[in-house]
N, CA and C atoms as an extended XYZ file, in Angstrom:
264
Properties=species:S:1:pos:R:3:atomname:S:1:resname:S:1:resid:I:1 pbc="F F F"
N         7.118        5.860        4.531 N   UNK     1
C         7.799        5.101        5.561 CA  UNK     1
C         7.938        3.662        5.084 C   UNK     1
N         9.057        3.116        5.376 N   UNK     2
C         9.310        1.729        4.993 CA  UNK     2
C         9.534        0.897        6.243 C   UNK     2
N         8.918       -0.260        6.280 N   UNK     3
C         9.072       -1.183        7.398 CA  UNK     3
C         9.628       -2.486        6.831 C   UNK     3
N        10.649       -3.013        7.477 N   UNK     4
C        11.216       -4.273        7.021 CA  UNK     4
C        11.326       -5.234        8.187 C   UNK     4
N        11.355       -6.501        7.863 N   UNK     5
C        11.626       -7.521        8.866 CA  UNK     5
C        12.350       -8.667        8.186 C   UNK     5
N        13.116       -9.389        8.967 N   UNK     6
C        13.954      -10.452        8.443 CA  UNK     6
C        13.230      -11.799        8.516 C   UNK     6
N        13.385      -12.579        7.466 N   UNK     7
C        12.910      -13.958        7.434 CA  UNK     7
C        14.080      -14.834        7.005 C   UNK     7
N        14.109      -16.060        7.440 N   UNK     8
C        15.112      -16.959        6.894 CA  UNK     8
C        14.954      -17.022        5.371 C   UNK     8
N        16.068      -17.018        4.657 N   UNK     9
C        16.075      -16.956        3.199 CA  UNK     9
C        15.185      -18.010        2.568 C   UNK     9
N        15.247      -19.236        3.059 N   UNK    10
C        14.440      -20.313        2.465 CA  UNK    10
C        12.954      -20.024        2.602 C   UNK    10
N        12.532      -19.529        3.762 N   UNK    11
C        11.114      -19.214        3.977 CA  UNK    11
C        10.701      -18.048        3.082 C   UNK    11
N        11.533      -17.018        3.003 N   UNK    12
C        11.211      -15.886        2.130 CA  UNK    12
C        11.072      -16.335        0.678 C   UNK    12
N        11.995      -17.130        0.206 N   UNK    13
C        11.933      -17.614       -1.180 CA  UNK    13
C        10.668      -18.431       -1.428 C   UNK    13
N        10.325      -19.279       -0.488 N   UNK    14
C         9.109      -20.087       -0.610 CA  UNK    14
C         7.876      -19.196       -0.673 C   UNK    14
N         7.790      -18.212        0.224 N   UNK    15
C         6.642      -17.313        0.245 CA  UNK    15
C         6.547      -16.489       -1.036 C   UNK    15
N         7.667      -16.019       -1.519 N   UNK    16
C         7.654      -15.216       -2.751 CA  UNK    16
C         7.216      -16.043       -3.962 C   UNK    16
N         7.491      -17.342       -3.950 N   UNK    17
C         7.020      -18.217       -5.029 CA  UNK    17
C         5.525      -18.492       -4.903 C   UNK    17
N         5.032      -18.592       -3.694 N   UNK    18
C         3.633      -18.990       -3.462 CA  UNK    18
C         2.656      -17.807       -3.435 C   UNK    18
N         3.139      -16.630       -3.097 N   UNK    19
C         2.268      -15.458       -2.944 CA  UNK    19
C         2.626      -14.446       -4.027 C   UNK    19
N         1.642      -14.108       -4.857 N   UNK    20
C         1.890      -13.244       -6.019 CA  UNK    20
C         2.582      -11.937       -5.637 C   UNK    20
N         2.059      -11.203       -4.690 N   UNK    21
C         2.679       -9.947       -4.248 CA  UNK    21
C         2.881      -10.032       -2.743 C   UNK    21
N         3.947      -10.712       -2.367 N   UNK    22
C         4.204      -10.981       -0.950 CA  UNK    22
C         4.315       -9.698       -0.136 C   UNK    22
N         4.982       -8.667       -0.666 N   UNK    23
C         5.153       -7.418        0.076 CA  UNK    23
C         3.799       -6.775        0.397 C   UNK    23
N         2.914       -6.719       -0.599 N   UNK    24
C         1.582       -6.144       -0.391 CA  UNK    24
C         0.775       -6.976        0.605 C   UNK    24
N         0.896       -8.290        0.512 N   UNK    25
C         0.178       -9.184        1.434 CA  UNK    25
C         0.657       -8.984        2.870 C   UNK    25
N         1.973       -8.849        3.039 N   UNK    26
C         2.535       -8.639        4.373 CA  UNK    26
C         2.074       -7.302        4.947 C   UNK    26
N         2.074       -6.270        4.098 N   UNK    27
C         1.621       -4.943        4.529 CA  UNK    27
C         0.157       -4.995        4.967 C   UNK    27
N        -0.686       -5.602        4.124 N   UNK    28
C        -2.109       -5.698        4.440 CA  UNK    28
C        -2.328       -6.460        5.750 C   UNK    28
N        -1.645       -7.576        5.903 N   UNK    29
C        -1.814       -8.392        7.110 CA  UNK    29
C        -1.384       -7.641        8.363 C   UNK    29
N        -0.270       -6.927        8.279 N   UNK    30
C         0.212       -6.164        9.440 CA  UNK    30
C        -0.770       -5.058        9.807 C   UNK    30
N        -1.259       -4.344        8.797 N   UNK    31
C        -2.208       -3.257        9.070 CA  UNK    31
C        -3.530       -3.783        9.615 C   UNK    31
N        -4.020       -4.883        9.078 N   UNK    32
C        -5.270       -5.468        9.586 CA  UNK    32
C        -5.083       -5.890       11.036 C   UNK    32
N        -3.935       -6.454       11.368 N   UNK    33
C        -3.686       -6.842       12.754 CA  UNK    33
C        -3.644       -5.621       13.668 C   UNK    33
N        -3.057       -4.525       13.204 N   UNK    34
C        -3.042       -3.279       13.999 CA  UNK    34
C        -4.476       -2.779       14.219 C   UNK    34
N        -5.305       -2.901       13.190 N   UNK    35
C        -6.711       -2.524       13.316 CA  UNK    35
C        -7.411       -3.434       14.327 C   UNK    35
N        -7.173       -4.734       14.206 N   UNK    36
C        -7.808       -5.710       15.090 CA  UNK    36
C        -7.463       -5.421       16.551 C   UNK    36
N        -6.241       -4.966       16.796 N   UNK    37
C        -5.780       -4.653       18.145 CA  UNK    37
C        -6.228       -3.269       18.617 C   UNK    37
N        -6.883       -2.516       17.746 N   UNK    38
C        -7.353       -1.185       18.121 CA  UNK    38
C        -6.253       -0.124       18.073 C   UNK    38
N        -5.164       -0.405       17.400 N   UNK    39
C        -4.038        0.545       17.339 CA  UNK    39
C        -4.214        1.573       16.221 C   UNK    39
N        -5.012        1.235       15.189 N   UNK    40
C        -5.359        2.199       14.144 CA  UNK    40
C        -6.867        2.119       13.911 C   UNK    40
N        -7.409        3.194       13.397 N   UNK    41
C        -8.850        3.256       13.130 CA  UNK    41
C        -9.167        2.677       11.757 C   UNK    41
N       -10.442        2.499       11.513 N   UNK    42
C       -10.916        2.035       10.202 CA  UNK    42
C       -10.463        3.017        9.129 C   UNK    42
N       -10.612        4.314        9.411 N   UNK    43
C       -10.205        5.345        8.474 CA  UNK    43
C        -8.703        5.254        8.176 C   UNK    43
N        -7.892        5.091        9.213 N   UNK    44
C        -6.446        4.982        9.020 CA  UNK    44
C        -6.079        3.744        8.216 C   UNK    44
N        -6.779        2.650        8.459 N   UNK    45
C        -6.558        1.427        7.698 CA  UNK    45
C        -6.851        1.657        6.218 C   UNK    45
N        -7.988        2.294        5.943 N   UNK    46
C        -8.358        2.591        4.555 CA  UNK    46
C        -7.318        3.490        3.905 C   UNK    46
N        -6.890        4.518        4.615 N   UNK    47
C        -5.916        5.451        4.067 CA  UNK    47
C        -4.575        4.757        3.784 C   UNK    47
N        -4.128        3.935        4.726 N   UNK    48
C        -2.843        3.243        4.571 CA  UNK    48
C        -2.871        2.252        3.405 C   UNK    48
N        -4.023        1.644        3.164 N   UNK    49
C        -4.137        0.677        2.064 CA  UNK    49
C        -4.557        1.335        0.750 C   UNK    49
N        -4.934        2.617        0.821 N   UNK    50
C        -5.368        3.310       -0.390 CA  UNK    50
C        -6.700        2.808       -0.899 C   UNK    50
N        -7.590        2.454        0.040 N   UNK    51
C        -8.880        1.872       -0.326 CA  UNK    51
C       -10.023        2.700        0.240 C   UNK    51
N       -11.224        2.490       -0.289 N   UNK    52
C       -12.427        3.116        0.255 CA  UNK    52
C       -12.873        2.345        1.500 C   UNK    52
N       -13.804        2.948        2.217 N   UNK    53
C       -14.361        2.295        3.408 CA  UNK    53
C       -14.955        0.934        3.064 C   UNK    53
N       -15.642        0.866        1.940 N   UNK    54
C       -16.308       -0.381        1.556 CA  UNK    54
C       -15.305       -1.442        1.108 C   UNK    54
N       -14.244       -0.999        0.436 N   UNK    55
C       -13.195       -1.944        0.051 CA  UNK    55
C       -12.496       -2.510        1.293 C   UNK    55
N       -12.284       -1.651        2.292 N   UNK    56
C       -11.663       -2.111        3.535 CA  UNK    56
C       -12.554       -3.114        4.237 C   UNK    56
N       -13.855       -2.914        4.176 N   UNK    57
C       -14.772       -3.894        4.759 CA  UNK    57
C       -14.541       -5.273        4.144 C   UNK    57
N       -14.306       -5.311        2.830 N   UNK    58
C       -14.008       -6.574        2.146 CA  UNK    58
C       -12.689       -7.173        2.622 C   UNK    58
N       -11.675       -6.331        2.804 N   UNK    59
C       -10.378       -6.800        3.296 CA  UNK    59
C       -10.549       -7.403        4.692 C   UNK    59
N       -11.267       -6.690        5.549 N   UNK    60
C       -11.479       -7.179        6.913 CA  UNK    60
C       -12.234       -8.511        6.906 C   UNK    60
N       -13.219       -8.615        6.036 N   UNK    61
C       -13.983       -9.857        5.938 CA  UNK    61
C       -13.066      -11.011        5.510 C   UNK    61
N       -12.189      -10.753        4.527 N   UNK    62
C       -11.245      -11.792        4.074 CA  UNK    62
C       -10.327      -12.256        5.204 C   UNK    62
N       -10.018      -11.341        6.111 N   UNK    63
C        -9.138      -11.666        7.238 CA  UNK    63
C        -9.913      -12.166        8.462 C   UNK    63
N       -11.233      -12.281        8.323 N   UNK    64
C       -12.040      -12.805        9.421 CA  UNK    64
C       -12.232      -11.829       10.570 C   UNK    64
N       -12.112      -10.535       10.282 N   UNK    65
C       -12.289       -9.519       11.313 CA  UNK    65
C       -13.725       -9.051       11.284 C   UNK    65
N       -14.409       -9.227       12.399 N   UNK    66
C       -15.788       -8.739       12.523 CA  UNK    66
C       -15.677       -7.294       12.960 C   UNK    66
N       -16.224       -6.422       12.129 N   UNK    67
C       -16.078       -4.990       12.366 CA  UNK    67
C       -17.185       -4.457       13.254 C   UNK    67
N       -16.770       -3.619       14.196 N   UNK    68
C       -17.727       -2.885       15.000 CA  UNK    68
C       -18.175       -1.663       14.204 C   UNK    68
N       -19.174       -0.985       14.694 N   UNK    69
C       -19.618        0.238       14.055 CA  UNK    69
C       -18.533        1.300       14.172 C   UNK    69
N       -18.533        2.230       13.235 N   UNK    70
C       -17.589        3.344       13.301 CA  UNK    70
C       -17.890        4.203       14.517 C   UNK    70
N       -16.851        4.735       15.124 N   UNK    71
C       -17.055        5.706       16.191 CA  UNK    71
C       -17.473        7.021       15.562 C   UNK    71
N       -18.017        7.929       16.352 N   UNK    72
C       -18.417        9.236       15.842 CA  UNK    72
C       -17.205        9.959       15.270 C   UNK    72
N       -16.076        9.886       15.945 N   UNK    73
C       -14.856       10.535       15.474 CA  UNK    73
C       -14.429        9.970       14.116 C   UNK    73
N       -14.465        8.655       13.959 N   UNK    74
C       -14.095        8.043       12.674 CA  UNK    74
C       -15.058        8.467       11.566 C   UNK    74
N       -16.341        8.515       11.888 N   UNK    75
C       -17.336        8.922       10.909 CA  UNK    75
C       -17.088       10.357       10.456 C   UNK    75
N       -16.838       11.261       11.415 N   UNK    76
C       -16.567       12.656       11.077 CA  UNK    76
C       -15.272       12.796       10.276 C   UNK    76
N       -14.271       12.006       10.641 N   UNK    77
C       -13.001       12.029        9.918 CA  UNK    77
C       -13.205       11.574        8.479 C   UNK    77
N       -14.004       10.544        8.289 N   UNK    78
C       -14.286       10.041        6.944 CA  UNK    78
C       -15.065       11.066        6.126 C   UNK    78
N       -16.033       11.740        6.758 N   UNK    79
C       -16.792       12.776        6.061 CA  UNK    79
C       -15.873       13.907        5.612 C   UNK    79
N       -14.983       14.323        6.500 N   UNK    80
C       -14.054       15.400        6.176 CA  UNK    80
C       -13.155       14.987        5.003 C   UNK    80
N       -12.665       13.765        5.046 N   UNK    81
C       -11.794       13.257        3.980 CA  UNK    81
C       -12.549       13.194        2.654 C   UNK    81
N       -13.764       12.690        2.688 N   UNK    82
C       -14.565       12.574        1.456 CA  UNK    82
C       -14.941       13.926        0.887 C   UNK    82
N       -15.223       14.910        1.764 N   UNK    83
C       -15.527       16.264        1.305 CA  UNK    83
C       -14.301       16.876        0.619 C   UNK    83
N       -13.133       16.651        1.173 N   UNK    84
C       -11.906       17.168        0.590 CA  UNK    84
C       -11.598       16.496       -0.740 C   UNK    84
N       -11.870       15.206       -0.845 N   UNK    85
C       -11.628       14.468       -2.086 CA  UNK    85
C       -12.606       14.907       -3.173 C   UNK    85
N       -13.819       15.247       -2.773 N   UNK    86
C       -14.829       15.658       -3.743 CA  UNK    86
C       -14.506       17.036       -4.314 C   UNK    86
N       -13.855       17.863       -3.513 N   UNK    87
C       -13.516       19.205       -3.971 CA  UNK    87
C       -12.252       19.255       -4.793 C   UNK    87
N       -11.520       18.138       -4.855 N   UNK    88
C       -10.245       18.124       -5.590 CA  UNK    88
C       -10.426       18.029       -7.079 C   UNK    88
């Protein structure tokens, strides 16, 4: 899935000069905000960013998000995902 949004050309050009991978930064920021709002789970955030649970903790820390404990459902989902990855 692709998500796009419009920025004034001058602002986009400035951001692309200042931010090494602006597209990845925008994606990460949008997903972290969705997590912060409770719209996606920790597991979904990790999956969308292609990161491990521990790497996502680092991303959240960089964005100043104080993480709550995983819910039982998230924990079970992560276990199921890790079991499937281990068998691959």
